[in-house]
Structure formats: C-alpha cells, structure tokens
N, C-alpha and C positions, 0 to 999 in steps of 0.2 A: 445625409454624414458627408462631410470633405473625405474625397479620395485619399486614397493613402499612395503614395510613392516611395519604391523602394528597387534595388536592383537584383535580379535574381541570375542564374545561370541556366542555359537550357541548351542542347542537343551538340555543335562538337565544344572540344573543349578550349577556354577562352572565350567562346560566344556569349558576350553579355547583353542584357534587355533592360532597358529603364521601361519600366510597365506602371502603367495606373491601374489602383485597385479599389473596385465597390468592393465593400460591404455586404456578405452573401446574410450569414448568422454564426454565430458562434455557439458552442455548448461548453458545459465544463460539470465535473462531476461532484457530487455535496460531498464531500467526503473531506472535507477541511477537518471535521474534529479528528481525524485519524490521521491528520498531519499532514496530509499529501491533496494535493485537487489536478486533473487532469485537465486539459482546454484544446479543443480544436478552433480553429476560425476558419472559415471560408471565403475564400475572396471571388472575383470576378476579374479578370485581366481586360482591359479595353482590347484588347486581342480574341476576346471571347474566351480565353482560357479558365481554367479553375485553377485557382492556387491552396492548397489546404497547409497552416500551419498547428502542429502538435506541439503540447509544451507541457515538461512535466515539473511542478512547482512544491517542494520539500520546504514547509514552513520550521522544519525543525533542525537541520544543517545545513544545507546545501542551498536554499533558495530554487532560482528558475536553473536546474542540474540537466533537462536533457531537451534540445528542439530538433525536430524532425518536420521536412516541407516535401511536399507532392506538389509539383508544377502538371497539370493536364494527366494526372493520373487515373488509373482504369478504377472502381469502383473497388474491386477488390482490394487494388494495394492501399487503397487508402481504409476499409477495414480492417486489413491485415494491419496496419502501421497502428491505427486505435486501438485495435487488442494488445498490439505487442507492448504500447507506452501506458493502457489505462485498464487493461482486462487482470489485472491484480488489486484494482484498488477497491473492488466496491462499490457500492450505493447503485447511483443513478445520477443520469445526465440530466443537465436543465438550463435554459436556454439563456442565452445571456445578450443582452444590448451591445454594442460597441464599445460604447463607452468606456462600459464596465469592465468588458475584455482585455482593453488595451490596460486600465487602473491596476488587474488583478497581475498583470506583465512587469507592471512596473513596478509595485509593490515587493513580488518577488526577485528581482532584479536590485532592488535596495539590498536586500536579505542576503543576496550573495554576496554584495559588495561586505552586507556587515561580517558573514560569516566568513571575508576572504577566500573567496572561492570565484574560479574562473568562470564565463560566461559563456554555453556552448555556442557552438562555431553552427554556421555564419551569421556573426553578430550584426551584418547588415542588413539584414530581412527583418529584423523586428526594431531597428531602430528606431522607427517611429514613433516605437513608446516609451523610447526614452527619452525624445528630444518633445515628447508630445508634453502640455502641461493637465496636471491633475485636473479631472473633469466633475467628481463625484462629489456631494456636499453631502454634512452628516446621515442627514435622513437616506442618501440611495446609500453610502458605504452600510449603513445598516441593513437595506434590503438586500444587499450586496451578498453579504454575510446570510443570511435569511436563504439565499437561495443554495449555497455553497456547503452548509451545514446543512444533514440530515435534522429531521425533528426529533427532539427529545421528549418522549412520550410517557416514560417513567422514570422513577425515582435510580433507580437501578440503571439502568441506563444513564442516567446523568452524573453518578459516582462515578460510576466506571471510565466516562469520558473527564470527568472533572480529575483526578487522578493519573491519567495518563497524560494529558495535557502538562498535569505540574512536573510531572515524570520528564517530561521531554525540556521542560524547563518553557512553557507557551503560552508567555501571559497573555498576548491576543485572545487564544484561546478561552482560556481561565476566563477572560472579563465577558468572551461570551456568554457564559455557563454561568455567571454570577448575578445575583443580584443587587444589583448597588455594584460603586468599585471601591469601596472601604476592606473586602477580603483579601487579608496577608495570610499565604500559607504556601512557603517553600519546604520539599521534601530534596532537593538536588540541588546541587551549586553550580552546575551545566546541564546539559542535555544526555537525559538516558534515558533508558527504556524500561515500562512495566511489561512484566514477565505475566505476573498473575496477581488477580485480585480480589480478595475473599470478602463479600458484602453479607452481614446481618442488621438487622431492624435492633435499635435501642430500644430496651423495655420501657414501657411506659410513654412514647415518644410521639403516639396516634401513628407508627411508621411516618415519619418525618426528620428523622434522626437514624444515621446508619453509621456504625463502625465497619472502617475498611480496615483489610490486612493484605498488606501489598508487595508484593515480592519486585525490585529493582533490577536490572543490571545497571551497572554505573563503568562497564567495559574494564577499569581495573578490580573489580568484586563484585559485589553485594549485600543490598540494603534490606532489611525488612523494615516497613513502615509501617504502624497502626495510626490512623485516624478516626477521629468524630468528624459528620458531614451532616449538616441539617439543610433540610430539603422545603423546596415547597414549590404549589403550582402557580406559575403566572399566564398571562394573555398568552404569550412565547412561548409556553411551557415549562417543563421542570427546571427550578433554576437552586443555585447552590444560596444560601444564604450565612451560612457559617460554616468554617471549617478549621479544625483543629487538630495538630499533630502529640499522640498521647504518648506513643515511645516510638522511637528510631535506634537502630542497630544495627550493626558491620553484622553477616553470615559468611561464611565459610564457602566457595564452590560447592563441595558435597554436601551442605545443609541445601546450599540452593536446587542441584541435582535433584535428592530428594523430596524437595517440596514439588518440582513439577515433572515428578515420574509419572507414568502415564504406561496403559499398552498403545504395544506398536504391531501395526500387522502388517507383516511384511512377504509378497507371493515372488518367487523368481521365477525368470525366462530366461529359456536360451534365445539370443537373437539368430537366426538363421539366416538374416538377409539386413545387415548391418545398415548399407545405404538404403533403402528400400524403407524401414522404420524409422528411420533420421527424416526422411521426406515425407512420412505420414503423418511420425507426430507435430512435427513442424509445422502444417499445414492444418491439422483437424486442433491443435491448440497453440492458435496462436498467442493466445494472452495468458500461457504461463511462461512464468520467467523462467531465465536458462541462465544456466551458468559452467563455465570451464573448473575442471579442478587435474590434480595432477594425472589421476587414470582415471578421470571419469568424465560426464557429462551428466548435470543435475536441472530438470527440470521440477518445478513449483507451483502447482495449482491450486487459485484460491477459488473461494465459495463467493458466486456474485453476490453475495450483500454482507451487511456487516451485522446480524443479527448474534451473534455471540457475544458484543457488547451488552444484551440484554440479560446475561446471564450472573444470576449473582455469583457463579465460581467463574470469572474472567480466566482465560489463559490467551494469548497471544500468539499460538497457532491453532487457536481453534478457528480461525476463519483460512483454515488448511483444506484443502478438499483431496488432493493426494499429490503424492512424493512420489519421481522417476527418476532411475538414475540408473545410464547404462556405462558399462564399464568397456575401458579394451577387452579386455577378454570373451566381449559380448556376452555378458550378465546384464539383465532386465531386474532389477528392483520396483516392484511396485508396492509404495505404503501408504496405508491410510491411518487414525488414530478411533475405528469404532467398527466393526462387524460389519455394519451395513454401507458405510463406504467401501471400504476393501469390495465386499459383494458386486458392487456397481460397476468397480473399477476389474475388476477379473471378470464381467460379464462384458465389458468394451474390449479387452485386450485379448477375451479368449472368442471375440467375434469373429466371423467366416471371413472380413476383412484382414484379417491378421492372418490369416490361415497360409504358410510358408515363410511368416514372415518370425513367429513368436511360438516357440514352443516349449510348455507349463512343465515346471523342473517341480517347485516343491513351496510349499506352505509355513510360515512361523507364525506364532502367535506369542509374542513376547511380553514380558512384565515391567520392561524398562527400554528407553529409547536405547534404540544402537543405532541406526541408517546414519545418522551425523556424524558419529564415531567410524563409522568403516569411509563416509565419505573422507573423512580427515585422515587414513590409519595410510594412505599410501598403498592399500591391499588392492586388486583389480580381481580379488576372486571371494563373494562375500562368503563360503564354506572356508575357506583358509580363514578369512580373519576370526571367527567364531572357535576356530580351534585355537588359533590364538589366544586370544579370547578367554 
C-alpha cells in the first residue's frame, strides 16, 4: 500500500516534520446502526515512531465531529484516548483495511459538508483522505457496511434499529436494514431522536409483522408514531420488507415525561477529598462521558454493549450503566436505573480504594427521574433541591 505523507508537529512549538507513514492497522466500532462509529488508524513513520489517529464519526448531525492524534504515545495514553472517544459507543471493534478506513473518513467528511459543520483541526493530518480517490467498489462497500454494523439476529432488534434510523433521518442506515430498495417510511421531517419504542407482534402474522409504538424527541416537541413493520429472515440476517405508519400525533412534554417515567436509584456521598476523587474517577473511568454544568460535573458511563436494542420495550437511556454528578458543594450523586446496578455501584464507590475520599450520606429510591432536573436546576445541594421541589 502506498505510503502516506502528511505534516505532524512534535517537540518544540513550531517544529514541523514531514514524515512518511506506513499503514499498520485500523479498527472501527460496529456501531453504525446506532448512528456513530469510532475509528482508530495506526501508522509507522519513517523514523520508526507510531502515529495513532482517532476519529469520531457521526452519521446523524455532524459527520466527522472529533479528531485526536498521538505521535509516539505510551500504550496507556493510546488506551485512554480510545476509551474517551469510543468508550460510550458500545459494540465491538472490527479490523479494517487501509482503503476501507480512508473511505470511511471520506464519507463522513462529505457528511460534515452536507450538515454545514466545520471539520476538527488539525485538518492537514487527514488531508490524505480528502485528496484520495474513492477506492471501494459496490461489493467492497457492502462488505464494509457488514463490518461496521452489528449482526441483526432477531426481528425485535431489527424493528428497533429500523425505527431508530428512520427517526434520525438516516436513509443509508434504513437501506442497509431493508430488503430491496422500495420501502418508503418517513416519520420525521428532519433528524430526531427515538426515546422509546414498544414492539408487539401482529396477530396471525406468524411473528413476521410487528406494531411499533414510538416516542420521538423532535427538539421542539414530541411525537408518538404507531407503525406496522413486516420483517423476514434473509442470508444477511433479519431485514424489513414493508413499513407503514398507522398513526402519528404530537404530544406534550408532560405526556412524554409520563411515558418515559422510570424508577431512579440515587446514592449520595460527601466528597472529603475533591482533588483525589477527580483524579481517581478520570483514571478509572476514562470511557465515561464528561460534561460540565453550572455547579457541577456529570459523568455518564454506558454499558459495554447495545443489548438493550434487542428488547421489546426499548428506552434510549437503557444503555446507561451509571451516572455520577459531583457538585461544587462536594456532593456526589451516584444514579442508576435498577437495583442490581445501584448495588454494583455502591460496592465500587464503597470499596477500600475510596476510603478517606467518600463518605456515604443517604440513599433514595424515586418513582420518577429527578437527577437531570437537579443537574439543570442550579442547586448544588440535592437536599435543598428536594425541599424546593
């Protein structure tokens, strides 16, 4: 394979090196049906150094929306970067050929242009993909899609993914999940988010047809859509052979909240050593998504797989393992959505490694979700928030 040449920066500020790179390996997550793909490419320079490139590829709104590179990084730094960028995607990693990896980058750069989104810097480090001509034929493109999509092994999983892709306005994803090219199924006018999907078999259809009741977040409101979706098992796995919207209506935010209501388990700790806690959680949970808010920092840890897509009752947040919110008043709220998960998290945060760092204060079992209300409330004390609420 032809060596790649592009400029990287190393050492003192302004010290540029023009290096020749030899392709070593590439890996992608098989999460395209969730709307995102993580991609890692490893090169070797003519100086014998390793050069890693990390790409976050979003098929729904942004295209190529994040990029990081590491030259001669330690194994730990490479693993931490991969966890930070790809840890929340679920799925498995699959090996790609160089031209498959380059093709993926090209496709998502094109999506960024279609979405009018700026590409992440430094662009010159992946200009080789922008300059290269597409090298995959139709068979190779199909093979690539088979790699970056997890196998669809049940009709329930198929219906959930199909409605999810339709809600995201992802025609490519819908085509991959369809048998033939003639299915017209539009439930939104622009990209939206599937929050909940309840699936039931249609009587007398030999379990090949299903009714799906779908709650969709339109950003400016909510919609409830009921569809009939017919499926069949093919050599490639389960595929949709027909889909029809039966009813579609807008609903209020209160109705949506009631439909999404689930039990929430929250355990509150006092953080006795803030700096040590932050160091420890950043090191031990690099895969957790981290977001700053007005009076706190929120960590969201996802399950390592997307098994929740196989459930007849699909909820968007069922892929969440735990949520950790630390406030300026040194409160830590540990949140989960099942007794099993909260017990596992209490065992983790109550271990000897957190001795002298955390002190257990109180446990709550709530019949509705309140954590995110608290996060957006501006309160830094959960107890004061509950009193006000």
